[in-house]
C-alpha positions in Angstrom: 112.7 143.6 134.1 116.4 145.6 133.8 117.2 143.9 136.6 117.1 141.0 135.6 118.3 141.0 132.3 121.3 142.0 133.8 121.1 138.8 136.3 120.2 136.5 133.1 122.8 133.5 132.5 122.9 134.9 128.7 124.5 138.4 129.2 127.0 137.7 132.5 128.7 135.2 129.6 128.8 137.8 127.1 130.0 140.5 129.6 132.8 139.1 131.7 133.9 138.2 128.0 134.1 141.2 126.7 136.1 142.1 129.4 138.3 139.4 129.5 138.9 140.4 126.0 139.6 143.4 127.1 141.5 142.4 129.8 144.1 140.5 127.0 145.5 143.6 125.1 146.7 145.4 128.6 150.1 146.2 129.0 152.6 143.5 129.5 154.7 143.0 132.9 157.6 145.4 133.3 160.9 144.7 132.2 162.2 143.5 135.5 159.1 140.9 135.3 160.3 137.6 133.7 161.8 137.0 130.7 160.7 133.4 128.5 163.0 131.7 127.5 163.6 130.0 123.9 162.0 125.8 124.3 164.4 123.7 123.7 164.5 122.0 119.9 164.9 123.7 116.4 162.5 126.4 115.1 161.7 125.0 111.7 162.0 126.4 108.3 159.9 129.4 106.3 157.0 126.4 105.3 154.6 127.8 102.2 151.8 130.3 103.6 148.4 129.7 102.9 146.2 132.0 102.1 144.5 133.0 105.1 146.5 134.4 107.4 145.2 132.7 110.9 143.9 129.7 111.0 144.4 126.5 113.2 142.5 123.7 114.1 140.3 123.0 117.1 139.7 120.1 118.9 140.3 118.8 115.3 138.0 121.0 113.2 139.7 123.5 111.2 138.8 127.7 112.1 140.4 130.0 109.2 139.7 134.2 111.1 137.2 135.6 108.6 137.7 139.1 109.9 139.8 141.9 112.5 143.6 139.4 111.6 145.9 141.8 113.3 149.3 141.7 114.1 152.0 143.3 115.5 156.1 143.7 116.8 156.7 145.6 119.9 153.5 148.1 119.6 154.1 151.1 122.2 153.8 149.8 126.0 154.4 146.1 125.8 157.6 145.0 126.9 158.6 143.2 123.4 155.5 141.7 122.6 154.3 139.7 119.8 150.4 140.3 119.2 148.0 137.6 116.8 144.6 137.7 116.7 141.9 137.8 114.1 137.8 136.8 114.9 135.6 134.7 112.8 131.8 134.4 112.5 129.0 137.9 113.0 130.9 140.7 114.5 128.0 140.3 117.6 127.6 138.5 120.2 128.6 134.5 118.9 131.5 136.4 117.4 134.5 133.5 118.1 137.6 136.0 118.8 141.2 134.9 119.0 144.3 136.1 121.0 147.8 134.9 121.2 150.2 137.6 122.9 154.5 136.9 123.8 155.7 139.2 126.3 159.7 139.7 125.6 159.9 138.0 122.3 163.3 139.5 121.0 163.6 137.4 117.8 162.4 134.0 116.1 162.5 130.7 118.2 159.8 128.3 120.0 158.7 129.8 123.0 155.8 128.9 125.8 153.8 130.8 126.7 151.4 128.9 129.6 149.2 131.1 132.6 151.8 128.8 135.0 153.9 131.9 134.2 151.8 135.6 133.1 154.8 137.2 131.7 155.3 134.8 128.8 151.8 135.8 127.3 148.0 135.3 127.3 146.2 133.1 124.6 142.4 133.4 124.3 138.9 132.7 122.4 135.8 134.1 122.8 132.0 132.0 122.0 133.2 128.3 120.9 129.4 127.4 121.8 126.8 127.8 124.3 128.5 126.2 127.0 132.0 127.6 126.3 131.8 131.0 125.8 135.7 131.6 127.0 138.6 129.1 127.1 141.9 130.3 128.1 143.0 133.2 129.5 142.1 132.9 133.4 141.2 129.4 132.9 144.4 129.0 131.6 146.7 128.1 128.3 150.0 126.0 127.7 150.6 127.2 124.0 154.1 126.0 122.0 154.8 129.0 119.4 157.4 129.1 116.8 158.3 132.4 115.5 159.5 131.7 112.4 160.2 135.4 111.2 159.0 138.5 112.6 160.1 141.9 112.1 159.1 146.1 113.5 158.2 148.3 110.8 156.0 147.2 108.7 155.0 145.5 111.3 155.5 140.8 109.6 154.9 138.1 111.3 155.0 134.4 110.9 154.3 131.4 113.5 153.1 128.3 114.0 151.3 127.2 117.4 149.7 124.1 118.8 148.2 123.8 122.3 145.6 123.5 125.0 143.6 125.8 126.4 141.0 125.1 129.8 137.6 126.5 129.1 135.4 127.6 131.3 133.7 124.6 132.4 136.6 122.8 133.0 137.2 121.4 129.2 140.5 121.3 127.7 140.0 122.9 124.3 143.3 121.6 121.6 144.8 124.2 119.7 146.5 122.4 116.8 148.5 123.3 113.1 148.4 126.5 114.1 149.0 129.8 111.8 149.6 133.4 111.0 151.3 134.5 108.9 150.9 138.5 108.4 152.5 141.3 106.5 151.0 145.4 107.8 151.9 145.9 104.3 149.0 143.4 103.0 146.7 144.0 105.8 143.1 144.5 105.1 
């Protein structure tokens, strides 16, 4: 009975999703790795902040993080990184957890995070639905991030983002109107 549970598709999907989520927090590549260069274009001026610190549209539908919203600027163990995370839904196997990590970032600007060059960062969301238990990370991602503001001690980040994540079923997941406004002094 135990063997049957351990090899059932829902259990394997959950185990894979948890393993990938744990990998998203891995330290960045050593300093000798490729440092991302800002993408051409100007960084847009700051806009008024919405009430939710992390929000976006996923395939056109609004997605707002309800808990575990987190941001970090150059955390210990990472090479000039910016970490963005948040979740929605119950804190169970169906929780939708989003992570966007940028590596080698020193200043505001426009940056491209792509699986073609993992040294630039990583992006993923878990549990969009039963068929798409993971989008991004090892399946592929291509996200453009406008870092409008960042500071350390306390960590403050304002960023906008859009792009695509490839899901485990091969479908493309479209991220648009992504916004993250985080201030560690007011974080829950």
